[in-house]
C-alpha positions as CSV (number, residue, x, y, z in Angstrom):
1,M,3.0,-28.5,4.0
2,L,4.8,-25.3,2.9
3,T,3.8,-23.1,5.9
4,G,7.3,-21.7,6.4
5,L,7.2,-20.2,2.9
6,G,3.8,-18.6,3.2
7,L,2.3,-21.0,0.6
8,A,0.1,-23.1,3.0
9,S,-3.1,-21.5,1.6
10,F,-2.9,-23.4,-1.6
11,P,-5.0,-26.6,-1.6
12,Q,-3.1,-29.9,-1.6
13,T,-4.8,-31.0,-4.8
14,N,-3.3,-28.1,-6.8
15,R,0.2,-28.8,-5.8
16,R,2.3,-30.3,-8.5
17,T,5.6,-32.1,-7.9
18,D,8.3,-33.5,-10.2
19,Q,7.7,-37.2,-10.1
20,Q,11.5,-38.1,-10.2
21,T,12.8,-35.7,-7.5
22,N,9.6,-35.0,-5.6
23,T,10.3,-31.2,-5.9
24,P,7.7,-28.8,-4.6
25,P,6.0,-26.6,-7.3
26,H,7.7,-23.4,-6.2
27,K,11.1,-25.0,-7.1
28,L,10.2,-26.4,-10.5
29,S,10.9,-23.3,-12.6
30,P,11.5,-19.6,-12.1
31,L,8.0,-18.8,-13.3
32,T,6.2,-20.0,-10.2
33,M,5.5,-16.5,-8.8
34,C,4.2,-13.3,-10.3
35,Y,6.9,-10.7,-11.0
36,F,6.6,-6.9,-10.7
37,E,8.9,-4.0,-11.3
38,Q,10.0,-2.1,-8.2
39,T,11.1,1.5,-7.7
40,R,13.4,2.3,-4.8
41,W,14.5,5.8,-3.7
42,S,17.8,6.7,-1.9
43,C,15.8,7.3,1.4
44,G,14.8,3.6,1.4
45,Y,11.2,4.1,0.4
46,W,9.9,1.8,-2.4
47,K,6.8,1.0,-4.4
48,W,5.6,-1.7,-6.7
49,G,5.7,-1.0,-10.4
50,N,4.1,-2.6,-13.4
51,F,3.3,-6.3,-13.6
52,R,6.0,-8.0,-15.7
53,Q,5.6,-11.8,-15.7
54,Q,2.8,-14.2,-14.8
55,C,3.4,-17.4,-12.9
56,N,2.1,-20.9,-13.6
57,K,-0.4,-20.8,-10.7
58,E,-2.7,-18.3,-12.4
59,Y,-3.9,-19.2,-15.8
60,R,-6.3,-16.2,-16.4
61,T,-4.9,-13.3,-18.4
62,G,-4.3,-10.2,-16.3
63,E,-4.7,-12.0,-13.0
64,T,-2.0,-12.6,-10.5
65,C,-1.5,-15.3,-7.8
66,G,-1.0,-12.6,-5.1
67,L,2.6,-13.4,-4.4
68,K,4.9,-10.6,-5.6
69,L,8.5,-11.0,-6.5
70,V,10.8,-8.3,-7.8
71,Y,11.5,-8.6,-11.5
72,D,13.7,-5.5,-11.8
73,T,14.5,-2.6,-9.4
74,T,14.9,0.9,-10.7
75,Y,16.8,3.2,-8.3
76,Q,15.7,6.8,-8.3
77,Q,17.9,9.7,-7.1
78,G,16.3,12.3,-5.0
79,N,13.4,12.2,-2.6
80,C,10.2,10.1,-2.7
81,R,6.8,11.7,-2.6
82,L,6.5,11.3,1.2
83,C,9.9,13.0,1.8
84,E,8.8,15.8,-0.5
85,Q,5.6,16.3,1.5
86,I,7.5,16.3,4.7
87,Q,9.9,18.9,3.4
88,K,7.1,21.1,2.2
89,K,5.4,20.9,5.5
90,N,8.6,21.7,7.4
91,R,9.1,24.8,5.2
92,R,5.6,25.9,6.1
93,V,6.1,25.3,9.8
94,N,9.4,27.3,9.6
95,K,7.6,30.2,7.9
96,M,4.9,30.2,10.5
97,A,7.4,30.2,13.3
98,Q,9.2,33.2,11.7
99,D,5.8,35.0,11.3
100,I,5.0,34.4,15.0
101,Q,8.3,35.9,16.0
102,R,7.7,38.9,13.9
103,W,4.1,39.3,15.2
104,Q,5.4,39.1,18.8
105,R,7.8,41.9,18.1
106,E,5.1,44.0,16.5
107,G,2.6,43.3,19.3
108,N,-1.2,43.5,19.2
109,R,-1.6,40.2,17.2
110,R,-2.5,37.8,20.0
111,A,-5.4,36.1,18.1
112,T,-3.3,35.6,14.9
113,I,-0.4,34.2,17.0
114,E,-2.8,31.7,18.7
115,K,-4.3,30.6,15.5
116,T,-0.9,30.1,13.8
117,E,0.4,28.1,16.8
118,G,-2.6,25.8,16.5
119,D,-1.9,25.4,12.8
120,I,1.7,24.5,13.6
121,Q,0.5,21.8,15.9
122,E,-1.8,20.4,13.2
123,I,1.0,20.4,10.6
124,T,3.4,18.8,13.0
125,A,1.0,16.0,13.6
126,Q,0.6,15.5,9.8
127,I,4.4,15.4,9.5
128,S,4.5,12.7,12.2
129,E,1.9,10.7,10.4
130,I,3.6,10.9,7.1
131,W,6.9,10.0,8.7
132,S,5.4,6.9,10.3
133,Q,4.0,5.8,6.9
134,H,7.5,6.3,5.5
135,Q,9.1,4.2,8.3
136,D,6.5,1.4,7.9
137,R,7.2,1.2,4.2
138,Q,11.0,1.0,4.8
139,R,10.5,-1.8,7.4
140,T,8.3,-4.0,5.1
141,I,9.8,-6.7,3.0
142,S,10.5,-5.5,-0.5
């Protein structure tokens, strides 16, 4: 069975082979998987794009077999949406830190300073969460 290739979930009766060479179905033609476009940014983040080509395993129009292969990769310059969110939040944290320093010099703003420090902690936690999502996507097979 094809467990090493991740194809073990297909029933034995649906597997076709070339009678002369006894070739497994995934080696018969290049159309045995579903192909999708892929977008990749310079930071390493990627996402699946539009469906491009249907495989032989799925005969229904618009349906896919669930196995995705890259048809074409489009490389984008600049930052992905997660990097942009992180940059926005970092700018906000920097602005809040500058405000806190100014308020400390002015004095008599203890409640505002405490609230802003709490906001900085919340935003820093959000940045960490977004960064972990970014790292997870970079580590996954693309």
